[in-house]
MOPAC internal coordinates of N, CA, C and O (Angstrom, degrees):
PM7 1SCF
backbone

  N    0.0000 0     0.00 0     0.00 0    0    0    0
  C    1.3306 1     0.00 0     0.00 0    1    0    0
  C    1.4962 1   116.26 1     0.00 0    2    1    0
  O    1.2310 1   120.60 1   144.73 1    3    2    1
  N    1.2840 1   116.46 1   -35.27 1    3    2    1
  C    1.4447 1   115.64 1   175.56 1    5    3    2
  C    1.4455 1   116.92 1   -89.70 1    6    5    3
  O    1.2310 1   118.09 1   157.53 1    7    6    5
  N    1.3650 1   121.25 1   -22.47 1    7    6    5
  C    1.4484 1   120.68 1  -173.46 1    9    7    6
  C    1.6308 1   113.21 1  -123.86 1   10    9    7
  O    1.2310 1   124.11 1  -167.40 1   11   10    9
  N    1.4728 1   109.73 1    12.60 1   11   10    9
  C    1.3636 1   112.81 1  -179.73 1   13   11   10
  C    1.4992 1   122.56 1   -59.54 1   14   13   11
  O    1.2310 1   119.87 1   170.12 1   15   14   13
  N    1.3395 1   117.86 1    -9.88 1   15   14   13
  C    1.4675 1   125.37 1   171.41 1   17   15   14
  C    1.4023 1   115.77 1   -77.41 1   18   17   15
  O    1.2310 1   118.89 1   159.64 1   19   18   17
  N    1.2757 1   119.73 1   -20.36 1   19   18   17
  C    1.4005 1   122.61 1  -169.48 1   21   19   18
  C    1.4590 1   115.98 1   -63.40 1   22   21   19
  O    1.2310 1   119.09 1   136.11 1   23   22   21
  N    1.4247 1   119.34 1   -43.89 1   23   22   21
  C    1.5293 1   110.94 1  -179.67 1   25   23   22
  C    1.4292 1   114.09 1   -63.24 1   26   25   23
  O    1.2310 1   117.68 1   150.98 1   27   26   25
  N    1.3208 1   122.03 1   -29.02 1   27   26   25
  C    1.4335 1   117.71 1   177.10 1   29   27   26
  C    1.5610 1   116.88 1   -72.82 1   30   29   27
  O    1.2310 1   124.48 1   148.42 1   31   30   29
  N    1.4243 1   109.01 1   -31.58 1   31   30   29
  C    1.4848 1   117.79 1  -176.77 1   33   31   30
  C    1.5243 1   108.74 1   -80.34 1   34   33   31
  O    1.2310 1   117.39 1   133.42 1   35   34   33
  N    1.2626 1   122.57 1   -46.58 1   35   34   33
  C    1.5005 1   130.10 1  -170.31 1   37   35   34
  C    1.4937 1   113.18 1   -99.71 1   38   37   35
  O    1.2310 1   120.68 1   159.78 1   39   38   37
  N    1.2586 1   116.31 1   -20.22 1   39   38   37
  C    1.4467 1   119.27 1  -175.37 1   41   39   38
  C    1.6225 1   109.42 1    99.96 1   42   41   39
  O    1.2310 1   121.93 1   -40.60 1   43   42   41
  N    1.2988 1   113.92 1   139.40 1   43   42   41
  C    1.3427 1   125.59 1  -173.37 1   45   43   42
  C    1.4356 1   115.33 1   -60.67 1   46   45   43
  O    1.2310 1   120.35 1   134.60 1   47   46   45
  N    1.3750 1   116.95 1   -45.40 1   47   46   45
  C    1.4818 1   123.87 1   179.44 1   49   47   46
  C    1.4619 1   111.70 1   -61.07 1   50   49   47
  O    1.2310 1   119.38 1   133.15 1   51   50   49
  N    1.3792 1   118.80 1   -46.85 1   51   50   49
  C    1.4278 1   122.50 1  -178.80 1   53   51   50
  C    1.5500 1   112.81 1   -62.48 1   54   53   51
  O    1.2310 1   121.12 1   133.87 1   55   54   53
  N    1.3625 1   115.47 1   -46.13 1   55   54   53
  C    1.4151 1   120.25 1   177.58 1   57   55   54
  C    1.5018 1   112.55 1   -66.22 1   58   57   55
  O    1.2310 1   119.98 1   139.68 1   59   58   57
  N    1.3933 1   117.64 1   -40.32 1   59   58   57
  C    1.4516 1   118.87 1   172.30 1   61   59   58
  C    1.4796 1   113.87 1   -58.66 1   62   61   59
  O    1.2310 1   120.68 1   140.77 1   63   62   61
  N    1.2532 1   116.31 1   -39.23 1   63   62   61
  C    1.4307 1   117.64 1  -177.66 1   65   63   62
  C    1.4600 1   114.26 1   -67.84 1   66   65   63
  O    1.2310 1   119.26 1   133.73 1   67   66   65
  N    1.3083 1   119.02 1   -46.27 1   67   66   65
  C    1.5322 1   125.71 1   177.55 1   69   67   66
  C    1.5304 1   106.32 1   -62.77 1   70   69   67
  O    1.2310 1   118.78 1   140.73 1   71   70   69
  N    1.3883 1   119.93 1   -39.27 1   71   70   69
  C    1.4595 1   124.61 1   179.39 1   73   71   70
  C    1.4620 1   111.64 1   -59.51 1   74   73   71
  O    1.2310 1   120.05 1   134.37 1   75   74   73
  N    1.3080 1   117.50 1   -45.63 1   75   74   73
  C    1.4060 1   125.61 1   177.95 1   77   75   74
  C    1.5396 1   108.47 1   -59.62 1   78   77   75
  O    1.2310 1   119.35 1   133.92 1   79   78   77
  N    1.2660 1   118.85 1   -46.08 1   79   78   77
  C    1.5236 1   124.60 1   176.73 1   81   79   78
  C    1.4492 1   113.47 1   -58.09 1   82   81   79
  O    1.2310 1   118.65 1   139.50 1   83   82   81
  N    1.3763 1   120.17 1   -40.50 1   83   82   81
  C    1.4277 1   123.47 1   178.03 1   85   83   82
  C    1.4570 1   108.54 1   -71.14 1   86   85   83
  O    1.2310 1   117.86 1   136.59 1   87   86   85
  N    1.3223 1   121.67 1   -43.41 1   87   86   85
  C    1.4507 1   128.27 1   174.76 1   89   87   86
  C    1.5637 1   107.51 1   -57.05 1   90   89   87
  O    1.2310 1   117.72 1   133.89 1   91   90   89
  N    1.3300 1   121.95 1   -46.11 1   91   90   89
  C    1.3511 1   125.36 1  -178.96 1   93   91   90
  C    1.5366 1   112.80 1   -56.37 1   94   93   91
  O    1.2310 1   123.00 1   135.63 1   95   94   93
  N    1.2722 1   111.86 1   -44.37 1   95   94   93
  C    1.4555 1   124.40 1  -178.36 1   97   95   94
  C    1.4984 1   108.54 1   -65.26 1   98   97   95
  O    1.2310 1   119.05 1   138.95 1   99   98   97
  N    1.3285 1   119.43 1   -41.05 1   99   98   97
  C    1.5045 1   126.13 1   171.65 1  101   99   98
  C    1.3436 1   110.92 1   -60.28 1  102  101   99
  O    1.2310 1   114.75 1   128.62 1  103  102  101
  N    1.4098 1   127.55 1   -51.38 1  103  102  101
  C    1.3623 1   129.07 1   177.43 1  105  103  102
  C    1.5643 1   109.81 1   -62.16 1  106  105  103
  O    1.2310 1   117.26 1   143.88 1  107  106  105
  N    1.2080 1   122.82 1   -36.12 1  107  106  105
  C    1.4617 1   123.33 1   176.48 1  109  107  106
  C    1.5372 1   107.92 1   -62.89 1  110  109  107
  O    1.2310 1   119.35 1   131.62 1  111  110  109
  N    1.2730 1   118.85 1   -48.38 1  111  110  109
  C    1.5643 1   119.46 1  -174.08 1  113  111  110
  C    1.5750 1   100.03 1   -67.04 1  114  113  111
  O    1.2310 1   115.29 1   139.11 1  115  114  113
  N    1.3337 1   126.54 1   -40.89 1  115  114  113
  C    1.4678 1   120.14 1   175.98 1  117  115  114
  C    1.4627 1   118.10 1   -59.91 1  118  117  115
  O    1.2310 1   121.39 1   145.24 1  119  118  117
  N    1.2475 1   114.95 1   -34.76 1  119  118  117
  C    1.4859 1   124.49 1   179.99 1  121  119  118
  C    1.5017 1   108.45 1   -64.39 1  122  121  119
  O    1.2310 1   118.32 1   141.18 1  123  122  121
  N    1.3466 1   120.81 1   -38.82 1  123  122  121
  C    1.4748 1   127.64 1  -168.04 1  125  123  122
  C    1.5079 1   108.86 1  -107.96 1  126  125  123
  O    1.2310 1   119.13 1   166.24 1  127  126  125
  N    1.2660 1   119.27 1   -13.76 1  127  126  125
  C    1.5649 1   123.17 1  -167.87 1  129  127  126
  C    1.6043 1   110.58 1   -47.97 1  130  129  127
  O    1.2310 1   121.35 1   -57.05 1  131  130  129
  N    1.3054 1   115.03 1   122.95 1  131  130  129
  C    1.4351 1   117.07 1  -175.14 1  133  131  130
  C    1.5582 1   104.25 1  -100.41 1  134  133  131
  O    1.2310 1   118.54 1   177.92 1  135  134  133
  N    1.1924 1   120.39 1    -2.08 1  135  134  133
  C    1.6050 1   126.40 1   178.99 1  137  135  134
  C    1.4573 1   113.40 1  -155.36 1  138  137  135
  O    1.2310 1   120.47 1   -15.36 1  139  138  137
  N    1.3484 1   116.71 1   164.64 1  139  138  137
  C    1.3830 1   122.69 1  -175.65 1  141  139  138
  C    1.5187 1   116.03 1   -66.37 1  142  141  139
  O    1.2310 1   122.15 1   155.59 1  143  142  141
  N    1.3251 1   113.48 1   -24.41 1  143  142  141
  C    1.5091 1   116.91 1   176.59 1  145  143  142
  C    1.4697 1   112.49 1   -71.40 1  146  145  143
  O    1.2310 1   119.27 1   138.23 1  147  146  145
  N    1.2187 1   118.99 1   -41.77 1  147  146  145
  C    1.4704 1   119.13 1   179.38 1  149  147  146
  C    1.5333 1   110.94 1   -71.68 1  150  149  147
  O    1.2310 1   122.23 1   140.55 1  151  150  149
  N    1.4207 1   113.33 1   -39.45 1  151  150  149
  C    1.5915 1   117.25 1   173.32 1  153  151  150
  C    1.4957 1   108.52 1   -56.34 1  154  153  151
  O    1.2310 1   118.76 1   137.24 1  155  154  153
  N    1.3681 1   119.96 1   -42.76 1  155  154  153
  C    1.4398 1   121.48 1   179.65 1  157  155  154
  C    1.4623 1   110.13 1   -58.86 1  158  157  155
  O    1.2310 1   120.26 1   132.28 1  159  158  157
  N    1.3462 1   117.11 1   -47.72 1  159  158  157
  C    1.5169 1   123.57 1  -178.13 1  161  159  158
  C    1.5341 1   106.23 1   -58.66 1  162  161  159
  O    1.2310 1   120.78 1   129.15 1  163  162  161
  N    1.4177 1   116.12 1   -50.85 1  163  162  161
  C    1.4096 1   120.17 1   177.49 1  165  163  162
  C    1.4608 1   115.69 1   -50.98 1  166  165  163
  O    1.2310 1   122.00 1   133.49 1  167  166  165
  N    1.3057 1   113.78 1   -46.51 1  167  166  165
  C    1.5374 1   116.54 1   177.05 1  169  167  166
  C    1.5007 1   114.36 1   -67.28 1  170  169  167
  O    1.2310 1   120.20 1   143.98 1  171  170  169
  N    1.1651 1   117.21 1   -36.02 1  171  170  169
  C    1.5222 1   122.76 1   174.12 1  173  171  170
  C    1.5003 1   110.60 1   -64.74 1  174  173  171
  O    1.2310 1   115.62 1   139.30 1  175  174  173
  N    1.2354 1   125.92 1   -40.70 1  175  174  173
  C    1.4331 1   128.95 1   175.28 1  177  175  174
  C    1.5134 1   110.53 1   -67.66 1  178  177  175
  O    1.2310 1   121.70 1   139.41 1  179  178  177
  N    1.3868 1   114.35 1   -40.59 1  179  178  177
  C    1.5218 1   116.42 1  -178.95 1  181  179  178
  C    1.5774 1   109.28 1   -69.24 1  182  181  179
  O    1.2310 1   117.23 1   147.54 1  183  182  181
  N    1.2074 1   122.87 1   -32.46 1  183  182  181
  C    1.3739 1   130.91 1  -177.66 1  185  183  182
  C    1.5897 1   108.29 1   -72.80 1  186  185  183
  O    1.2310 1   123.86 1   128.78 1  187  186  185
  N    1.3127 1   110.20 1   -51.22 1  187  186  185
  C    1.4442 1   115.54 1   176.39 1  189  187  186
  C    1.5522 1   115.37 1   -53.72 1  190  189  187
  O    1.2310 1   124.85 1   132.24 1  191  190  189
  N    1.3464 1   108.30 1   -47.76 1  191  190  189
  C    1.4533 1   113.27 1  -179.50 1  193  191  190
  C    1.5467 1   115.18 1   -67.54 1  194  193  191
  O    1.2310 1   122.39 1   139.43 1  195  194  193
  N    1.3792 1   113.04 1   -40.57 1  195  194  193
  C    1.3935 1   116.52 1   177.46 1  197  195  194
  C    1.5530 1   114.66 1   -64.61 1  198  197  195
  O    1.2310 1   120.51 1   150.76 1  199  198  197
  N    1.2441 1   116.62 1   -29.24 1  199  198  197
  C    1.4890 1   120.90 1  -170.62 1  201  199  198
  C    1.5309 1   111.02 1   -67.88 1  202  201  199
  O    1.2310 1   119.46 1   156.48 1  203  202  201
  N    1.3659 1   118.63 1   -23.52 1  203  202  201
  C    1.3734 1   120.85 1   179.77 1  205  203  202
  C    1.6127 1   117.78 1  -100.17 1  206  205  203
  O    1.2310 1   121.92 1   176.59 1  207  206  205
  N    1.3652 1   113.92 1    -3.41 1  207  206  205
  C    1.3534 1   114.48 1   177.30 1  209  207  206
  C    1.3842 1   118.37 1   -67.49 1  210  209  207
  O    1.2310 1   118.17 1   134.60 1  211  210  209
  N    1.3217 1   121.09 1   -45.40 1  211  210  209
  C    1.4404 1   124.27 1   178.40 1  213  211  210
  C    1.5108 1   112.30 1   -60.56 1  214  213  211
  O    1.2310 1   117.30 1   127.39 1  215  214  213
  N    1.3301 1   122.75 1   -52.61 1  215  214  213
  C    1.3813 1   123.80 1   177.50 1  217  215  214
  C    1.6120 1   113.93 1   -55.48 1  218  217  215
  O    1.2310 1   123.38 1   133.64 1  219  218  217
  N    1.3348 1   111.12 1   -46.36 1  219  218  217
  C    1.4471 1   119.12 1  -176.64 1  221  219  218
  C    1.4790 1   110.81 1   -59.38 1  222  221  219
  O    1.2310 1   120.29 1   126.68 1  223  222  221
  N    1.3228 1   117.06 1   -53.32 1  223  222  221
  C    1.4714 1   125.37 1  -176.67 1  225  223  222
  C    1.5766 1   101.83 1   -63.10 1  226  225  223
  O    1.2310 1   118.13 1   126.88 1  227  226  225
  N    1.2990 1   121.17 1   -53.12 1  227  226  225
  C    1.5033 1   127.85 1   179.09 1  229  227  226
  C    1.4961 1   113.01 1   -41.57 1  230  229  227
  O    1.2310 1   122.48 1   137.22 1  231  230  229
  N    1.2832 1   112.86 1   -42.78 1  231  230  229
  C    1.5350 1   118.24 1  -176.32 1  233  231  230
  C    1.6063 1   106.20 1   -61.95 1  234  233  231
  O    1.2310 1   123.01 1   134.09 1  235  234  233
  N    1.3768 1   111.84 1   -45.91 1  235  234  233
  C    1.5611 1   112.80 1  -174.43 1  237  235  234
  C    1.4600 1   108.18 1   -74.38 1  238  237  235
  O    1.2310 1   119.65 1   149.74 1  239  238  237
  N    1.3643 1   118.28 1   -30.26 1  239  238  237
  C    1.5124 1   117.66 1   177.82 1  241  239  238
  C    1.4706 1   109.02 1   -61.90 1  242  241  239
  O    1.2310 1   121.40 1   133.87 1  243  242  241
  N    1.2338 1   114.93 1   -46.13 1  243  242  241
  C    1.6159 1   115.27 1  -177.71 1  245  243  242
  C    1.5247 1   110.41 1   -70.13 1  246  245  243
  O    1.2310 1   119.98 1   146.09 1  247  246  245
  N    1.2439 1   117.64 1   -33.91 1  247  246  245
  C    1.5007 1   119.85 1  -177.68 1  249  247  246
  C    1.5362 1   108.41 1   -69.76 1  250  249  247
  O    1.2310 1   117.61 1   163.16 1  251  250  249
  N    1.2974 1   122.15 1   -16.84 1  251  250  249
  C    1.4453 1   123.43 1  -176.87 1  253  251  250
  C    1.4903 1   112.38 1   -84.21 1  254  253  251
  O    1.2310 1   119.33 1   169.12 1  255  254  253
  N    1.2221 1   118.87 1   -10.88 1  255  254  253
  C    1.5209 1   120.56 1  -169.91 1  257  255  254
  C    1.4851 1   110.04 1  -124.03 1  258  257  255
  O    1.2310 1   121.16 1   -25.05 1  259  258  257
  N    1.4321 1   115.39 1   154.95 1  259  258  257
  C    1.4331 1   118.82 1   175.53 1  261  259  258
  C    1.5198 1   113.27 1   -58.47 1  262  261  259
  O    1.2310 1   121.08 1   -29.10 1  263  262  261
  N    1.2757 1   115.54 1   150.90 1  263  262  261
  C    1.5317 1   121.19 1  -179.18 1  265  263  262
  C    1.5692 1   113.21 1   -46.25 1  266  265  263
  O    1.2310 1   121.14 1   140.27 1  267  266  265
  N    1.3156 1   115.42 1   -39.73 1  267  266  265
  C    1.4753 1   123.81 1   179.19 1  269  267  266
  C    1.5160 1   114.25 1   -64.31 1  270  269  267
  O    1.2310 1   120.28 1   158.61 1  271  270  269
  N    1.3338 1   117.08 1   -21.39 1  271  270  269
  C    1.4988 1   118.60 1   178.21 1  273  271  270
  C    1.4551 1   112.93 1  -105.21 1  274  273  271
  O    1.2310 1   117.86 1  -165.58 1  275  274  273
  N    1.2145 1   121.68 1    14.42 1  275  274  273
  C    1.4517 1   118.67 1  -168.86 1  277  275  274
  C    1.5974 1   106.84 1   -71.20 1  278  277  275
  O    1.2310 1   117.34 1   136.87 1  279  278  277
  N    1.2993 1   122.66 1   -43.13 1  279  278  277
  C    1.3492 1   122.93 1  -176.38 1  281  279  278
  C    1.6394 1   107.81 1   -60.41 1  282  281  279
  O    1.2310 1   122.02 1   133.74 1  283  282  281
  N    1.3278 1   113.73 1   -46.26 1  283  282  281
  C    1.4604 1   115.09 1   174.87 1  285  283  282
  C    1.5533 1   115.11 1   -53.23 1  286  285  283
  O    1.2310 1   121.49 1   134.02 1  287  286  285
  N    1.3481 1   114.75 1   -45.98 1  287  286  285
  C    1.3683 1   122.95 1  -175.68 1  289  287  286
  C    1.5914 1   111.74 1   -60.31 1  290  289  287
  O    1.2310 1   120.88 1   133.23 1  291  290  289
  N    1.4524 1   115.91 1   -46.77 1  291  290  289
  C    1.4029 1   121.26 1   176.94 1  293  291  290
  C    1.6068 1   113.93 1   -64.97 1  294  293  291
  O    1.2310 1   124.72 1   143.46 1  295  294  293
  N    1.3407 1   108.54 1   -36.54 1  295  294  293
  C    1.5603 1   111.74 1  -179.67 1  297  295  294
  C    1.5285 1   108.02 1   -67.83 1  298  297  295
  O    1.2310 1   121.50 1   138.57 1  299  298  297
  N    1.3749 1   114.73 1   -41.43 1  299  298  297
  C    1.5220 1   115.00 1  -179.78 1  301  299  298
  C    1.5516 1   111.79 1   -66.86 1  302  301  299
  O    1.2310 1   122.30 1   134.89 1  303  302  301
  N    1.3324 1   113.20 1   -45.11 1  303  302  301
  C    1.4867 1   118.56 1   177.12 1  305  303  302
  C    1.4788 1   109.14 1   -52.29 1  306  305  303
  O    1.2310 1   119.90 1   132.28 1  307  306  305
  N    1.3784 1   117.79 1   -47.72 1  307  306  305
  C    1.4541 1   122.15 1   178.02 1  309  307  306
  C    1.4348 1   116.61 1   -60.48 1  310  309  307
  O    1.2310 1   120.58 1   141.20 1  311  310  309
  N    1.2789 1   116.49 1   -38.80 1  311  310  309
  C    1.4503 1   120.24 1  -178.44 1  313  311  310
  C    1.6023 1   115.06 1   -71.60 1  314  313  311
  O    1.2310 1   124.11 1   149.74 1  315  314  313
  N    1.3271 1   109.72 1   -30.26 1  315  314  313
  C    1.4744 1   116.81 1   174.36 1  317  315  314
  C    1.4669 1   113.75 1   -73.93 1  318  317  315
  O    1.2310 1   121.29 1   145.01 1  319  318  317
  N    1.3550 1   115.13 1   -34.99 1  319  318  317
  C    1.4661 1   117.17 1   176.64 1  321  319  318
  C    1.5145 1   108.67 1   -69.67 1  322  321  319
  O    1.2310 1   120.04 1   142.37 1  323  322  321
  N    1.3143 1   117.54 1   -37.63 1  323  322  321
  C    1.4615 1   119.53 1   178.99 1  325  323  322
  C    1.6618 1   111.12 1   -60.68 1  326  325  323
  O    1.2310 1   124.34 1   135.59 1  327  326  325
  N    1.3321 1   109.27 1   -44.41 1  327  326  325
  C    1.4587 1   116.46 1   176.65 1  329  327  326
  C    1.5754 1   112.25 1   -58.59 1  330  329  327
  O    1.2310 1   121.87 1   136.73 1  331  330  329
  N    1.3309 1   114.03 1   -43.27 1  331  330  329
  C    1.4015 1   117.79 1  -177.07 1  333  331  330
  C    1.4792 1   112.22 1   -67.71 1  334  333  331
  O    1.2310 1   117.14 1   137.44 1  335  334  333
  N    1.2696 1   123.04 1   -42.56 1  335  334  333
  C    1.3594 1   131.10 1   168.39 1  337  335  334
  C    1.4729 1   117.05 1   -54.73 1  338  337  335
  O    1.2310 1   123.20 1   135.72 1  339  338  337
  N    1.3499 1   111.47 1   -44.28 1  339  338  337
  C    1.3884 1   117.56 1  -179.48 1  341  339  338
  C    1.5802 1   115.85 1   -71.80 1  342  341  339
  O    1.2310 1   122.56 1   151.73 1  343  342  341
  N    1.3451 1   112.70 1   -28.27 1  343  342  341
  C    1.4283 1   117.49 1   178.91 1  345  343  342
  C    1.5257 1   111.05 1   -84.59 1  346  345  343
  O    1.2310 1   119.50 1   158.87 1  347  346  345
  N    1.3210 1   118.56 1   -21.13 1  347  346  345
  C    1.4589 1   121.27 1  -175.89 1  349  347  346
  C    1.4525 1   107.95 1   -75.41 1  350  349  347
  O    1.2310 1   115.46 1   148.92 1  351  350  349
  N    1.3312 1   126.21 1   -31.08 1  351  350  349
  C    1.4371 1   118.56 1   177.07 1  353  351  350
  C    1.6049 1   116.21 1   -62.81 1  354  353  351
  O    1.2310 1   120.61 1   139.66 1  355  354  353
  N    1.2167 1   116.43 1   -40.34 1  355  354  353
  C    1.6436 1   113.74 1   179.17 1  357  355  354
  C    1.4909 1   107.58 1   -71.54 1  358  357  355
  O    1.2310 1   119.75 1   144.40 1  359  358  357
  N    1.3800 1   118.08 1   -35.60 1  359  358  357
  C    1.4378 1   120.93 1   177.08 1  361  359  358
  C    1.6133 1   110.40 1   -59.12 1  362  361  359
  O    1.2310 1   123.38 1   131.73 1  363  362  361
  N    1.5015 1   111.13 1   -48.27 1  363  362  361
  C    1.4352 1   109.68 1   179.95 1  365  363  362
  C    1.5506 1   112.08 1   -64.14 1  366  365  363
  O    1.2310 1   117.34 1   152.28 1  367  366  365
  N    1.3255 1   122.66 1   -27.72 1  367  366  365
  C    1.4146 1   124.78 1   171.16 1  369  367  366
  C    1.4166 1   117.28 1   -60.91 1  370  369  367
  O    1.2310 1   119.76 1   143.61 1  371  370  369
  N    1.2699 1   118.06 1   -36.39 1  371  370  369
  C    1.4058 1   131.84 1   179.94 1  373  371  370
  C    1.4540 1   103.01 1   -65.64 1  374  373  371
  O    1.2310 1   121.32 1   122.64 1  375  374  373
  N    1.3294 1   115.07 1   -57.36 1  375  374  373
  C    1.5804 1   119.62 1  -178.04 1  377  375  374
  C    1.4931 1   111.35 1   -58.81 1  378  377  375
  O    1.2310 1   118.39 1   141.15 1  379  378  377
  N    1.2857 1   120.67 1   -38.85 1  379  378  377
  C    1.4500 1   125.87 1  -178.31 1  381  379  378
  C    1.6438 1   106.19 1   -59.28 1  382  381  379
  O    1.2310 1   124.48 1   135.44 1  383  382  381
  N    1.3412 1   109.01 1   -44.56 1  383  382  381
  C    1.5223 1   117.78 1  -177.49 1  385  383  382
  C    1.4267 1   112.49 1   -61.63 1  386  385  383
  O    1.2310 1   121.00 1   146.77 1  387  386  385
  N    1.4030 1   115.69 1   -33.23 1  387  386  385
  C    1.4423 1   118.28 1  -170.56 1  389  387  386
  C    1.4944 1   110.97 1   -91.07 1  390  389  387
  O    1.2310 1   122.39 1   140.95 1  391  390  389
  N    1.3915 1   113.03 1   -39.05 1  391  390  389
  C    1.4539 1   117.50 1  -171.78 1  393  391  390
  C    1.4710 1   118.35 1  -128.89 1  394  393  391
  O    1.2310 1   119.01 1  -177.86 1  395  394  393
  N    1.3540 1   119.50 1     2.14 1  395  394  393
  C    1.4298 1   122.51 1   175.86 1  397  395  394
  C    1.5010 1   107.46 1    93.20 1  398  397  395
  O    1.2310 1   120.43 1   -12.26 1  399  398  397
  N    1.4757 1   116.78 1   167.74 1  399  398  397
  C    1.4004 1   119.12 1   178.51 1  401  399  398
  C    1.5320 1   120.09 1   -59.11 1  402  401  399
  O    1.2310 1   118.31 1   151.09 1  403  402  401
  N    1.2917 1   120.82 1   -28.91 1  403  402  401
  C    1.4269 1   120.67 1   179.55 1  405  403  402
  C    1.5147 1   109.16 1   -66.98 1  406  405  403
  O    1.2310 1   117.28 1   148.44 1  407  406  405
  N    1.3450 1   122.77 1   -31.56 1  407  406  405
  C    1.4031 1   127.71 1   179.91 1  409  407  406
  C    1.5951 1   112.83 1   -61.67 1  410  409  407
  O    1.2310 1   120.64 1   149.03 1  411  410  409
  N    1.3337 1   116.38 1   -30.97 1  411  410  409
  C    1.3651 1   118.27 1   179.45 1  413  411  410
  C    1.5490 1   110.12 1   -69.09 1  414  413  411
  O    1.2310 1   121.16 1   141.13 1  415  414  413
  N    1.2750 1   115.38 1   -38.87 1  415  414  413
  C    1.5417 1   115.57 1   179.60 1  417  415  414
  C    1.5535 1   110.82 1   -75.24 1  418  417  415
  O    1.2310 1   117.25 1   151.09 1  419  418  417
  N    1.3437 1   122.83 1   -28.91 1  419  418  417
  C    1.3439 1   124.23 1   164.20 1  421  419  418
  C    1.5199 1   114.53 1   -56.74 1  422  421  419
  O    1.2310 1   122.12 1   129.82 1  423  422  421
  N    1.3172 1   113.54 1   -50.18 1  423  422  421
  C    1.5181 1   117.24 1  -179.32 1  425  423  422
  C    1.4129 1   107.44 1   -63.53 1  426  425  423
  O    1.2310 1   118.65 1   141.55 1  427  426  425
  N    1.3097 1   120.18 1   -38.45 1  427  426  425
  C    1.5540 1   120.27 1  -177.24 1  429  427  426
  C    1.4605 1   109.13 1   -59.64 1  430  429  427
  O    1.2310 1   122.97 1   130.31 1  431  430  429
  N    1.3408 1   111.92 1   -49.69 1  431  430  429
  C    1.4811 1   117.20 1  -173.53 1  433  431  430
  C    1.5695 1   106.36 1   -64.46 1  434  433  431
  O    1.2310 1   117.53 1   136.18 1  435  434  433
  N    1.2704 1   122.31 1   -43.82 1  435  434  433
  C    1.3364 1   125.30 1   174.81 1  437  435  434
  C    1.6320 1   115.33 1   -51.74 1  438  437  435
  O    1.2310 1   126.17 1   138.02 1  439  438  437
  N    1.4361 1   105.74 1   -41.98 1  439  438  437
  C    1.5544 1   110.29 1   176.67 1  441  439  438
  C    1.4905 1   114.02 1   -64.06 1  442  441  439
  O    1.2310 1   121.34 1   145.50 1  443  442  441
  N    1.4509 1   115.04 1   -34.50 1  443  442  441
  C    1.4039 1   121.04 1  -179.25 1  445  443  442
  C    1.4946 1   108.54 1   -66.30 1  446  445  443
  O    1.2310 1   118.59 1   135.51 1  447  446  445
  N    1.3217 1   120.30 1   -44.49 1  447  446  445
  C    1.4429 1   125.15 1   178.93 1  449  447  446
  C    1.5121 1   111.82 1   -60.57 1  450  449  447
  O    1.2310 1   123.21 1   136.63 1  451  450  449
  N    1.4091 1   111.45 1   -43.37 1  451  450  449
  C    1.5522 1   111.72 1   179.94 1  453  451  450
  C    1.5778 1   109.47 1   -63.61 1  454  453  451
  O    1.2310 1   121.55 1   146.03 1  455  454  453
  N    1.4020 1   114.63 1   -33.97 1  455  454  453
  C    1.4808 1   115.25 1   177.86 1  457  455  454
  C    1.4526 1   111.22 1   -63.59 1  458  457  455
  O    1.2310 1   118.48 1   136.15 1  459  458  457
  N    1.4308 1   120.50 1   -43.85 1  459  458  457
  C    1.4443 1   119.89 1   172.88 1  461  459  458
  C    1.4357 1   110.96 1   -55.15 1  462  461  459
  O    1.2310 1   115.21 1   135.64 1  463  462  461
  N    1.2883 1   126.69 1   -44.36 1  463  462  461
  C    1.3084 1   130.91 1  -171.90 1  465  463  462
  C    1.5782 1   112.63 1   -64.70 1  466  465  463
  O    1.2310 1   124.18 1   146.20 1  467  466  465
  N    1.4351 1   109.58 1   -33.80 1  467  466  465
  C    1.4237 1   113.09 1   177.27 1  469  467  466
  C    1.6339 1   110.76 1   -76.49 1  470  469  467
  O    1.2310 1   121.02 1   161.48 1  471  470  469
  N    1.2810 1   115.66 1   -18.52 1  471  470  469
  C    1.3782 1   116.02 1  -175.68 1  473  471  470
  C    1.6435 1   108.60 1   -86.88 1  474  473  471
  O    1.2310 1   122.24 1   153.51 1  475  474  473
  N    1.3444 1   113.32 1   -26.49 1  475  474  473
  C    1.4153 1   115.48 1  -175.50 1  477  475  474
  C    1.6099 1   107.29 1   -72.04 1  478  477  475
  O    1.2310 1   124.82 1   -38.55 1  479  478  477
  N    1.3553 1   108.36 1   141.45 1  479  478  477
  C    1.5237 1   113.29 1   173.27 1  481  479  478
  C    1.5888 1   110.85 1    76.73 1  482  481  479
  O    1.2310 1   116.87 1   179.58 1  483  482  481
  N    1.2758 1   123.57 1    -0.42 1  483  482  481
  C    1.4281 1   119.86 1   172.72 1  485  483  482
  C    1.4951 1   112.09 1   -89.01 1  486  485  483
  O    1.2310 1   123.15 1   -27.00 1  487  486  485
  N    1.3843 1   111.56 1   153.00 1  487  486  485
  C    1.4391 1   112.39 1   178.43 1  489  487  486
  C    1.5097 1   112.29 1   -69.09 1  490  489  487
  O    1.2310 1   121.74 1   -31.50 1  491  490  489
  N    1.3428 1   114.27 1   148.50 1  491  490  489
  C    1.4975 1   117.46 1   179.43 1  493  491  490
  C    1.6448 1   102.29 1   -84.06 1  494  493  491
  O    1.2310 1   120.79 1   -26.62 1  495  494  493
  N    1.3319 1   116.09 1   153.38 1  495  494  493
  C    1.4117 1   120.31 1  -177.78 1  497  495  494
  C    1.6209 1   105.73 1   -76.22 1  498  497  495
  O    1.2310 1   119.63 1   -24.94 1  499  498  497
  N    1.2683 1   118.31 1   155.06 1  499  498  497
  C    1.3805 1   116.01 1   179.48 1  501  499  498
  C    1.5430 1   112.97 1   -67.23 1  502  501  499
  O    1.2310 1   120.64 1   -34.07 1  503  502  501
  N    1.3032 1   116.39 1   145.93 1  503  502  501
  C    1.5674 1   118.50 1  -175.72 1  505  503  502
  C    1.5802 1   106.81 1   -95.52 1  506  505  503
  O    1.2310 1   123.01 1   -54.54 1  507  506  505
  N    1.2587 1   111.83 1   125.46 1  507  506  505
  C    1.4337 1   120.66 1   177.92 1  509  507  506
  C    1.5606 1   110.08 1   -82.86 1  510  509  507
  O    1.2310 1   121.02 1   -38.66 1  511  510  509
  N    1.3007 1   115.65 1   141.34 1  511  510  509
  C    1.4677 1   111.54 1  -178.45 1  513  511  510
  C    1.4045 1   108.07 1  -127.07 1  514  513  511
  O    1.2310 1   120.10 1   180.00 1  515  514  513

């Protein structure tokens, strides 16, 4: 609601990268939170970071295809996001079974860092004007 204009203005990759950093910080706080207040801060950072991932990456997905294919691009992008979110719940359950609840937040934070690393050094999509 507050930062929805950023992907269009700054570029999807840049906003997605910073959003992943914010989300990773939130996951790290949840991993080590000694009290409810820090856990709430961690959950807030996680949610704030996650909220801009979809629109940020969607901007780049749409910019990479011709105008006639944009609906297909966003539909495919949405389907793969749904698949990733759907598969993450059973994976999180497996991680909890192996390492307890804190391990899920460690894994989430590491996943965010992996996402940042995937974004670094990649060519930005062409900007359409």
